[in-house]
Biopython code that builds the backbone (N, CA, C, O; Angstrom):
import numpy as np
from Bio.PDB.StructureBuilder import StructureBuilder

atoms = [
    (1, "ARG", "N", (0.726, -1.099, -0.072)),
    (1, "ARG", "CA", (0.020, 0.087, -0.047)),
    (1, "ARG", "C", (0.924, 1.371, -0.173)),
    (1, "ARG", "O", (0.713, 2.336, -0.907)),
    (2, "PHE", "N", (2.009, 1.176, 0.725)),
    (2, "PHE", "CA", (2.929, 2.456, 0.763)),
    (2, "PHE", "C", (3.221, 3.010, -0.683)),
    (2, "PHE", "O", (3.190, 4.208, -0.966)),
    (3, "PHE", "N", (3.528, 1.916, -1.626)),
    (3, "PHE", "CA", (3.774, 2.323, -2.932)),
    (3, "PHE", "C", (2.545, 2.894, -3.804)),
    (3, "PHE", "O", (2.656, 3.645, -4.773)),
    (4, "ASP", "N", (1.500, 2.447, -3.326)),
    (4, "ASP", "CA", (0.181, 3.032, -4.068)),
    (4, "ASP", "C", (0.169, 4.446, -3.371)),
    (4, "ASP", "O", (0.236, 5.395, -4.151)),
    (5, "TYR", "N", (0.102, 4.702, -2.190)),
    (5, "TYR", "CA", (-0.153, 6.220, -1.779)),
    (5, "TYR", "C", (1.151, 7.093, -2.222)),
    (5, "TYR", "O", (1.011, 8.250, -2.620)),
    (6, "TRP", "N", (2.377, 6.491, -2.131)),
    (6, "TRP", "CA", (3.423, 7.208, -2.567)),
    (6, "TRP", "C", (3.205, 7.860, -4.278)),
    (6, "TRP", "O", (3.262, 9.047, -4.600)),
    (7, "THR", "N", (2.985, 6.840, -5.055)),
    (7, "THR", "CA", (2.902, 6.942, -6.573)),
    (7, "THR", "C", (1.923, 7.784, -7.021)),
    (7, "THR", "O", (2.089, 8.534, -7.983)),
    (8, "LEU", "N", (0.595, 7.686, -6.186)),
    (8, "LEU", "CA", (-0.451, 8.605, -6.325)),
    (8, "LEU", "C", (-0.005, 10.080, -5.944)),
    (8, "LEU", "O", (-0.210, 10.995, -6.742)),
    (9, "LYS", "N", (0.558, 10.287, -4.815)),
    (9, "LYS", "CA", (0.716, 11.478, -4.299)),
    (9, "LYS", "C", (1.755, 12.302, -5.214)),
    (9, "LYS", "O", (1.603, 13.505, -5.427)),
    (10, "GLU", "N", (2.827, 11.548, -5.737)),
    (10, "GLU", "CA", (3.643, 11.921, -6.861)),
    (10, "GLU", "C", (3.020, 12.269, -8.007)),
    (10, "GLU", "O", (3.505, 13.192, -8.662)),
    (11, "ALA", "N", (1.944, 11.664, -8.425)),
    (11, "ALA", "CA", (1.312, 11.835, -9.729)),
    (11, "ALA", "C", (0.596, 13.036, -9.372)),
    (11, "ALA", "O", (0.894, 13.971, -10.115)),
    (12, "TYR", "N", (-0.058, 13.256, -8.680)),
    (12, "TYR", "CA", (-0.990, 14.919, -8.079)),
    (12, "TYR", "C", (0.192, 15.758, -8.153)),
    (12, "TYR", "O", (0.285, 16.417, -9.189)),
    (13, "ILE", "N", (1.112, 15.886, -7.298)),
    (13, "ILE", "CA", (1.796, 17.039, -7.231)),
    (13, "ILE", "C", (2.575, 17.453, -8.871)),
    (13, "ILE", "O", (2.891, 18.588, -9.229)),
    (14, "LYS", "N", (2.730, 16.296, -9.590)),
    (14, "LYS", "CA", (3.294, 16.588, -10.693)),
    (14, "LYS", "C", (2.486, 16.941, -12.001)),
    (14, "LYS", "O", (2.919, 17.476, -13.022)),
    (15, "ALA", "N", (1.037, 16.453, -11.683)),
    (15, "ALA", "CA", (0.123, 17.197, -12.470)),
    (15, "ALA", "C", (-0.243, 18.593, -12.476)),
    (15, "ALA", "O", (-0.500, 19.306, -13.446)),
    (16, "ARG", "N", (-0.224, 18.943, -10.951)),
    (16, "ARG", "CA", (-0.294, 20.308, -10.535)),
    (16, "ARG", "C", (0.897, 21.246, -11.138)),
    (16, "ARG", "O", (0.810, 22.426, -11.479)),
    (17, "GLY", "N", (1.927, 20.470, -11.171)),
    (17, "GLY", "CA", (3.010, 21.430, -11.665)),
    (17, "GLY", "C", (3.782, 22.009, -10.551)),
    (17, "GLY", "O", (4.560, 22.919, -10.840)),
    (18, "MET", "N", (3.698, 21.649, -9.390)),
    (18, "MET", "CA", (3.918, 22.376, -8.304)),
    (18, "MET", "C", (5.059, 21.318, -7.442)),
    (18, "MET", "O", (5.742, 21.828, -6.554)),
    (19, "GLY", "N", (5.186, 20.076, -7.712)),
    (19, "GLY", "CA", (6.070, 19.189, -6.872)),
    (19, "GLY", "C", (5.880, 19.261, -5.443)),
    (19, "GLY", "O", (4.766, 19.294, -4.921)),
    (20, "LEU", "N", (7.082, 19.289, -4.752)),
    (20, "LEU", "CA", (7.064, 19.444, -3.398)),
    (20, "LEU", "C", (6.522, 20.722, -2.571)),
    (20, "LEU", "O", (6.301, 20.814, -1.363)),
    (21, "ALA", "N", (6.365, 21.769, -3.697)),
    (21, "ALA", "CA", (5.684, 22.911, -3.075)),
    (21, "ALA", "C", (4.169, 22.759, -2.483)),
    (21, "ALA", "O", (3.733, 23.538, -1.635)),
    (22, "ILE", "N", (3.538, 21.853, -2.930)),
    (22, "ILE", "CA", (2.222, 21.221, -2.240)),
    (22, "ILE", "C", (2.941, 20.303, -1.172)),
    (22, "ILE", "O", (3.854, 19.525, -1.448)),
    (23, "PRO", "N", (2.330, 20.528, 0.259)),
    (23, "PRO", "CA", (2.663, 19.564, 1.187)),
    (23, "PRO", "C", (2.092, 18.478, 0.970)),
    (23, "PRO", "O", (0.956, 18.583, 0.507)),
    (24, "LEU", "N", (2.605, 17.127, 1.198)),
    (24, "LEU", "CA", (2.048, 16.078, 0.918)),
    (24, "LEU", "C", (1.145, 15.662, 2.309)),
    (24, "LEU", "O", (0.470, 14.640, 2.191)),
    (25, "ASP", "N", (1.095, 16.257, 3.398)),
    (25, "ASP", "CA", (-0.062, 15.969, 4.165)),
    (25, "ASP", "C", (-1.307, 16.848, 4.123)),
    (25, "ASP", "O", (-2.200, 16.754, 4.965)),
    (26, "HIS", "N", (-1.325, 17.684, 3.134)),
    (26, "HIS", "CA", (-2.490, 18.548, 2.627)),
    (26, "HIS", "C", (-3.595, 17.835, 1.696)),
    (26, "HIS", "O", (-4.695, 18.309, 1.413)),
    (27, "PHE", "N", (-3.070, 16.594, 1.280)),
    (27, "PHE", "CA", (-4.278, 15.696, 0.658)),
    (27, "PHE", "C", (-4.196, 14.347, 0.835)),
    (27, "PHE", "O", (-3.094, 13.921, 1.179)),
    (28, "SER", "N", (-5.076, 13.575, 0.689)),
    (28, "SER", "CA", (-5.053, 11.952, 0.872)),
    (28, "SER", "C", (-6.074, 11.339, 0.046)),
    (28, "SER", "O", (-7.034, 11.930, -0.447)),
    (29, "TYR", "N", (-5.798, 10.116, -0.066)),
    (29, "TYR", "CA", (-6.407, 9.183, -1.082)),
    (29, "TYR", "C", (-7.470, 8.306, -0.388)),
    (29, "TYR", "O", (-7.345, 7.994, 0.796)),
    (30, "HIS", "N", (-8.351, 7.974, -1.021)),
    (30, "HIS", "CA", (-9.228, 6.796, -0.665)),
    (30, "HIS", "C", (-9.307, 5.712, -1.532)),
    (30, "HIS", "O", (-9.742, 5.852, -2.675)),
    (31, "LEU", "N", (-8.798, 4.286, -0.948)),
    (31, "LEU", "CA", (-8.627, 3.476, -1.980)),
    (31, "LEU", "C", (-9.439, 2.306, -1.970)),
    (31, "LEU", "O", (-9.158, 1.244, -2.525)),
    (32, "GLU", "N", (-10.684, 2.616, -1.164)),
    (32, "GLU", "CA", (-11.730, 1.497, -1.107)),
    (32, "GLU", "C", (-12.064, 0.845, -2.531)),
    (32, "GLU", "O", (-12.296, -0.364, -2.569)),
    (33, "ASN", "N", (-12.090, 1.471, -3.489)),
    (33, "ASN", "CA", (-12.619, 0.901, -4.857)),
    (33, "ASN", "C", (-11.423, 1.591, -5.757)),
    (33, "ASN", "O", (-11.313, 2.789, -6.018)),
    (34, "PRO", "N", (-10.689, 0.676, -6.101)),
    (34, "PRO", "CA", (-9.581, 0.706, -7.017)),
    (34, "PRO", "C", (-9.998, 1.339, -8.369)),
    (34, "PRO", "O", (-9.269, 2.065, -9.044)),
    (35, "ALA", "N", (-11.250, 0.976, -8.674)),
    (35, "ALA", "CA", (-11.666, 1.395, -9.990)),
    (35, "ALA", "C", (-12.227, 2.900, -9.980)),
    (35, "ALA", "O", (-12.676, 3.415, -11.004)),
    (36, "ALA", "N", (-12.167, 3.577, -8.729)),
    (36, "ALA", "CA", (-12.593, 4.826, -8.395)),
    (36, "ALA", "C", (-11.941, 5.407, -7.548)),
    (36, "ALA", "O", (-12.589, 5.850, -6.599)),
    (37, "ILE", "N", (-10.702, 5.590, -7.554)),
    (37, "ILE", "CA", (-9.663, 6.286, -6.424)),
    (37, "ILE", "C", (-10.249, 7.685, -6.435)),
    (37, "ILE", "O", (-10.557, 8.305, -7.453)),
    (38, "ARG", "N", (-10.387, 8.179, -4.981)),
    (38, "ARG", "CA", (-10.717, 9.400, -4.539)),
    (38, "ARG", "C", (-9.653, 10.065, -3.935)),
    (38, "ARG", "O", (-8.752, 9.499, -3.317)),
    (39, "ILE", "N", (-9.774, 11.491, -4.143)),
    (39, "ILE", "CA", (-8.746, 12.317, -3.133)),
    (39, "ILE", "C", (-9.412, 13.165, -2.125)),
    (39, "ILE", "O", (-10.599, 13.419, -2.333)),
    (40, "SER", "N", (-8.942, 13.566, -1.241)),
    (40, "SER", "CA", (-9.585, 14.615, -0.353)),
    (40, "SER", "C", (-8.383, 15.808, 0.123)),
    (40, "SER", "O", (-7.160, 15.674, 0.160)),
    (41, "PHE", "N", (-9.069, 16.777, 0.398)),
    (41, "PHE", "CA", (-7.989, 18.033, 0.524)),
    (41, "PHE", "C", (-8.244, 18.635, 1.997)),
    (41, "PHE", "O", (-9.344, 18.578, 2.546)),
    (42, "ASP", "N", (-7.229, 19.150, 2.507)),
    (42, "ASP", "CA", (-7.187, 19.846, 3.574)),
    (42, "ASP", "C", (-7.695, 21.360, 3.225)),
    (42, "ASP", "O", (-7.634, 21.714, 2.048)),
    (43, "ARG", "N", (-8.103, 22.096, 4.030)),
    (43, "ARG", "CA", (-8.673, 23.378, 4.076)),
    (43, "ARG", "C", (-7.730, 24.142, 3.371)),
    (43, "ARG", "O", (-8.102, 24.853, 2.438)),
    (44, "GLN", "N", (-6.271, 24.062, 3.788)),
    (44, "GLN", "CA", (-5.077, 24.904, 3.098)),
    (44, "GLN", "C", (-4.929, 24.710, 2.015)),
    (44, "GLN", "O", (-4.186, 25.467, 1.391)),
    (45, "LEU", "N", (-5.508, 23.729, 1.422)),
    (45, "LEU", "CA", (-5.124, 23.232, -0.347)),
    (45, "LEU", "C", (-6.315, 23.407, -1.103)),
    (45, "LEU", "O", (-7.156, 22.517, -1.235)),
    (46, "PRO", "N", (-6.404, 24.615, -1.633)),
    (46, "PRO", "CA", (-7.844, 24.495, -2.298)),
    (46, "PRO", "C", (-7.680, 24.186, -3.786)),
    (46, "PRO", "O", (-6.969, 24.698, -4.650)),
    (47, "ASP", "N", (-8.846, 22.865, -3.818)),
    (47, "ASP", "CA", (-8.847, 22.391, -5.089)),
    (47, "ASP", "C", (-10.122, 21.315, -5.030)),
    (47, "ASP", "O", (-10.513, 20.842, -3.962)),
    (48, "ASN", "N", (-10.673, 21.015, -6.232)),
    (48, "ASN", "CA", (-11.819, 20.455, -6.216)),
    (48, "ASN", "C", (-11.653, 18.625, -6.976)),
    (48, "ASN", "O", (-11.423, 18.183, -8.102)),
    (49, "PRO", "N", (-11.920, 18.026, -5.621)),
    (49, "PRO", "CA", (-11.718, 16.555, -5.842)),
    (49, "PRO", "C", (-12.230, 15.910, -7.224)),
    (49, "PRO", "O", (-11.676, 15.043, -7.900)),
    (50, "ALA", "N", (-13.719, 16.730, -7.503)),
    (50, "ALA", "CA", (-14.420, 16.305, -8.580)),
    (50, "ALA", "C", (-13.644, 16.470, -10.406)),
    (50, "ALA", "O", (-14.095, 16.140, -11.504)),
    (51, "ARG", "N", (-12.505, 17.042, -10.043)),
    (51, "ARG", "CA", (-11.746, 17.328, -11.363)),
    (51, "ARG", "C", (-10.820, 16.471, -11.529)),
    (51, "ARG", "O", (-10.188, 16.413, -12.584)),
    (52, "TRP", "N", (-10.598, 15.665, -10.499)),
    (52, "TRP", "CA", (-9.317, 14.577, -10.720)),
    (52, "TRP", "C", (-9.898, 13.130, -11.111)),
    (52, "TRP", "O", (-11.002, 12.714, -10.758)),
    (53, "GLN", "N", (-8.975, 12.441, -11.892)),
    (53, "GLN", "CA", (-9.205, 11.140, -12.151)),
    (53, "GLN", "C", (-7.952, 10.552, -11.831)),
    (53, "GLN", "O", (-6.915, 11.024, -12.299)),
    (54, "PHE", "N", (-7.950, 9.315, -10.885)),
    (54, "PHE", "CA", (-6.588, 8.763, -10.511)),
    (54, "PHE", "C", (-6.590, 7.369, -11.265)),
    (54, "PHE", "O", (-7.611, 6.961, -11.819)),
    (55, "SER", "N", (-5.424, 6.669, -11.261)),
    (55, "SER", "CA", (-5.418, 5.367, -11.617)),
    (55, "SER", "C", (-4.216, 4.774, -11.189)),
    (55, "SER", "O", (-3.207, 5.465, -11.329)),
    (56, "LEU", "N", (-4.084, 3.590, -10.673)),
    (56, "LEU", "CA", (-3.015, 2.620, -10.399)),
    (56, "LEU", "C", (-2.816, 1.622, -11.163)),
    (56, "LEU", "O", (-3.847, 1.151, -11.645)),
    (57, "THR", "N", (-1.541, 0.967, -11.540)),
    (57, "THR", "CA", (-1.412, -0.224, -12.488)),
    (57, "THR", "C", (0.152, -0.589, -12.179)),
    (57, "THR", "O", (1.041, 0.185, -11.826)),
    (58, "THR", "N", (0.218, -1.889, -12.397)),
    (58, "THR", "CA", (1.629, -2.360, -12.180)),
    (58, "THR", "C", (2.193, -2.835, -13.714)),
    (58, "THR", "O", (1.497, -3.526, -14.459)),
    (59, "LEU", "N", (3.188, -2.491, -13.977)),
    (59, "LEU", "CA", (4.050, -2.843, -15.053)),
    (59, "LEU", "C", (5.037, -3.916, -14.942)),
    (59, "LEU", "O", (5.869, -3.964, -14.036)),
    (60, "ARG", "N", (4.920, -4.849, -15.962)),
    (60, "ARG", "CA", (5.679, -6.164, -15.837)),
    (60, "ARG", "C", (5.679, -6.610, -14.447)),
    (60, "ARG", "O", (6.745, -7.005, -13.974)),
    (61, "GLY", "N", (4.594, -6.600, -13.711)),
    (61, "GLY", "CA", (4.698, -7.228, -12.071)),
    (61, "GLY", "C", (5.639, -6.540, -11.235)),
    (61, "GLY", "O", (5.824, -6.925, -10.080)),
    (62, "ARG", "N", (6.273, -5.517, -11.734)),
    (62, "ARG", "CA", (7.424, -5.053, -10.672)),
    (62, "ARG", "C", (7.150, -3.363, -10.490)),
    (62, "ARG", "O", (7.602, -2.755, -9.520)),
    (63, "HIS", "N", (6.539, -2.862, -11.305)),
    (63, "HIS", "CA", (6.801, -1.010, -11.345)),
    (63, "HIS", "C", (5.450, -0.718, -11.086)),
    (63, "HIS", "O", (4.615, -1.159, -11.875)),
    (64, "ARG", "N", (5.086, -0.045, -10.110)),
    (64, "ARG", "CA", (3.808, 0.589, -9.750)),
    (64, "ARG", "C", (3.633, 1.811, -10.534)),
    (64, "ARG", "O", (4.592, 2.577, -10.433)),
    (65, "ILE", "N", (2.592, 2.248, -11.356)),
    (65, "ILE", "CA", (2.206, 3.379, -11.966)),
    (65, "ILE", "C", (0.935, 3.891, -11.376)),
    (65, "ILE", "O", (-0.036, 3.279, -10.930)),
    (66, "ALA", "N", (1.190, 5.194, -11.488)),
    (66, "ALA", "CA", (-0.034, 5.858, -10.919)),
    (66, "ALA", "C", (-0.380, 7.176, -11.856)),
    (66, "ALA", "O", (0.540, 7.981, -12.004)),
    (67, "THR", "N", (-1.437, 7.406, -12.393)),
    (67, "THR", "CA", (-1.623, 8.647, -13.055)),
    (67, "THR", "C", (-2.860, 9.448, -12.500)),
    (67, "THR", "O", (-3.857, 8.995, -11.938)),
    (68, "ALA", "N", (-2.540, 10.769, -12.803)),
    (68, "ALA", "CA", (-3.350, 11.910, -12.067)),
    (68, "ALA", "C", (-4.024, 12.608, -13.323)),
    (68, "ALA", "O", (-3.121, 13.082, -14.011)),
    (69, "ILE", "N", (-5.031, 12.803, -13.774)),
    (69, "ILE", "CA", (-5.551, 13.513, -14.766)),
    (69, "ILE", "C", (-6.637, 14.314, -14.436)),
    (69, "ILE", "O", (-7.606, 13.916, -13.789)),
    (70, "GLU", "N", (-6.455, 15.702, -14.974)),
    (70, "GLU", "CA", (-7.384, 17.012, -14.604)),
    (70, "GLU", "C", (-8.443, 16.758, -15.636)),
    (70, "GLU", "O", (-8.119, 16.750, -16.824)),
    (71, "ARG", "N", (-9.760, 16.536, -15.249)),
    (71, "ARG", "CA", (-10.568, 16.790, -16.096)),
    (71, "ARG", "C", (-11.358, 18.013, -16.287)),
    (71, "ARG", "O", (-11.295, 18.840, -15.377)),
    (72, "LYS", "N", (-12.213, 18.319, -17.479)),
    (72, "LYS", "CA", (-12.826, 19.620, -17.485)),
    (72, "LYS", "C", (-14.207, 19.455, -16.744)),
    (72, "LYS", "O", (-14.707, 18.332, -16.675)),
    (73, "PRO", "N", (-14.814, 20.510, -16.208)),
    (73, "PRO", "CA", (-16.076, 20.484, -15.709)),
    (73, "PRO", "C", (-17.176, 19.528, -16.625)),
    (73, "PRO", "O", (-17.197, 19.642, -17.850)),
    (74, "GLY", "N", (-17.971, 18.695, -15.995)),
    (74, "GLY", "CA", (-18.724, 17.940, -16.560)),
    (74, "GLY", "C", (-18.208, 16.647, -17.772)),
    (74, "GLY", "O", (-18.927, 15.940, -18.478)),
    (75, "GLU", "N", (-17.107, 16.678, -17.694)),
    (75, "GLU", "CA", (-16.287, 15.693, -18.580)),
    (75, "GLU", "C", (-16.470, 14.399, -17.966)),
    (75, "GLU", "O", (-16.228, 14.421, -16.759)),
    (76, "GLY", "N", (-16.842, 13.223, -18.449)),
    (76, "GLY", "CA", (-16.722, 11.842, -17.909)),
    (76, "GLY", "C", (-15.342, 11.203, -17.618)),
    (76, "GLY", "O", (-14.313, 11.850, -17.809)),
    (77, "PRO", "N", (-15.325, 10.067, -17.206)),
    (77, "PRO", "CA", (-14.157, 9.502, -17.028)),
    (77, "PRO", "C", (-13.411, 9.150, -18.333)),
    (77, "PRO", "O", (-13.933, 8.899, -19.419)),
    (78, "ILE", "N", (-12.021, 9.178, -18.016)),
    (78, "ILE", "CA", (-11.086, 9.192, -19.454)),
    (78, "ILE", "C", (-10.691, 7.890, -19.276)),
    (78, "ILE", "O", (-10.525, 7.408, -18.155)),
    (79, "THR", "N", (-10.509, 7.217, -20.415)),
    (79, "THR", "CA", (-10.067, 5.892, -20.447)),
    (79, "THR", "C", (-8.373, 5.957, -20.665)),
    (79, "THR", "O", (-7.809, 6.775, -21.392)),
    (80, "ILE", "N", (-7.821, 5.083, -20.002)),
    (80, "ILE", "CA", (-6.241, 4.917, -20.233)),
    (80, "ILE", "C", (-5.958, 3.450, -20.836)),
    (80, "ILE", "O", (-6.322, 2.444, -20.226)),
    (81, "GLU", "N", (-5.432, 3.403, -21.800)),
    (81, "GLU", "CA", (-5.048, 2.374, -22.356)),
    (81, "GLU", "C", (-3.634, 2.149, -22.474)),
    (81, "GLU", "O", (-3.044, 3.070, -23.039)),
    (82, "MET", "N", (-2.826, 1.048, -22.046)),
    (82, "MET", "CA", (-1.429, 0.885, -21.986)),
    (82, "MET", "C", (-1.183, -0.410, -22.842)),
    (82, "MET", "O", (-1.753, -1.482, -22.639)),
    (83, "ILE", "N", (0.013, -0.094, -24.113)),
    (83, "ILE", "CA", (0.202, -0.747, -25.044)),
    (83, "ILE", "C", (1.688, -1.182, -25.067)),
    (83, "ILE", "O", (2.536, -0.299, -25.196)),
    (84, "GLU", "N", (2.049, -2.412, -24.957)),
    (84, "GLU", "CA", (3.406, -2.899, -24.874)),
    (84, "GLU", "C", (3.985, -2.699, -26.335)),
    (84, "GLU", "O", (3.321, -3.165, -27.261)),
    (85, "THR", "N", (5.143, -2.058, -26.608)),
    (85, "THR", "CA", (5.645, -2.024, -27.898)),
    (85, "THR", "C", (7.236, -2.760, -27.850)),
    (85, "THR", "O", (7.860, -2.761, -26.789)),
    (86, "VAL", "N", (7.712, -3.271, -28.886)),
    (86, "VAL", "CA", (8.960, -3.709, -28.875)),
    (86, "VAL", "C", (10.020, -2.592, -29.487)),
    (86, "VAL", "O", (9.684, -1.916, -30.459)),
    (87, "PRO", "N", (11.081, -2.464, -28.977)),
    (87, "PRO", "CA", (11.760, -1.282, -28.896)),
    (87, "PRO", "C", (12.291, -1.668, -30.548)),
    (87, "PRO", "O", (12.519, -2.833, -30.874)),
    (88, "PHE", "N", (12.418, -0.685, -31.357)),
    (88, "PHE", "CA", (13.103, -0.559, -32.815)),
    (88, "PHE", "C", (14.879, -0.711, -32.611)),
    (88, "PHE", "O", (15.719, 0.043, -32.120)),
    (89, "GLU", "N", (14.941, -1.816, -33.130)),
    (89, "GLU", "CA", (16.433, -1.877, -33.474)),
    (89, "GLU", "C", (17.153, -1.859, -34.635)),
    (89, "GLU", "O", (16.627, -2.368, -35.624)),
    (90, "ARG", "N", (18.347, -1.336, -34.736)),
    (90, "ARG", "CA", (18.913, -1.495, -36.387)),
    (90, "ARG", "C", (19.818, -2.502, -36.505)),
    (90, "ARG", "O", (20.321, -2.755, -37.599)),
]
sb = StructureBuilder()
sb.init_structure("model")
sb.init_model(0)
sb.init_chain("A")
sb.init_seg("    ")
for serial, (resi, resn, name, xyz) in enumerate(atoms, 1):
    if name == "N":
        sb.init_residue(resn, " ", resi, " ")
    sb.init_atom(name, np.array(xyz, "f"), 0.0, 1.0, " ", f" {name:<3s}", serial, name[0])
structure = sb.get_structure()
């Protein structure tokens, strides 16, 4: 679970473009439903949870990946698809 929370927090602060200028204790995640990860904010961090969509996945059984996508008002869920490719070699 540690890596789930860590990668999600990293995804959010990178999506906001502010990095560690956003205190990590000013927001938290709710992972009861992995298909609908929710975020909540401290009063000191003004943001709207409804504008964010998050996902977690594992790549090749070893690497935990989190995404944070900012949605436009009224926009429905965004589908993320990962496709494995073969590196091009000469």
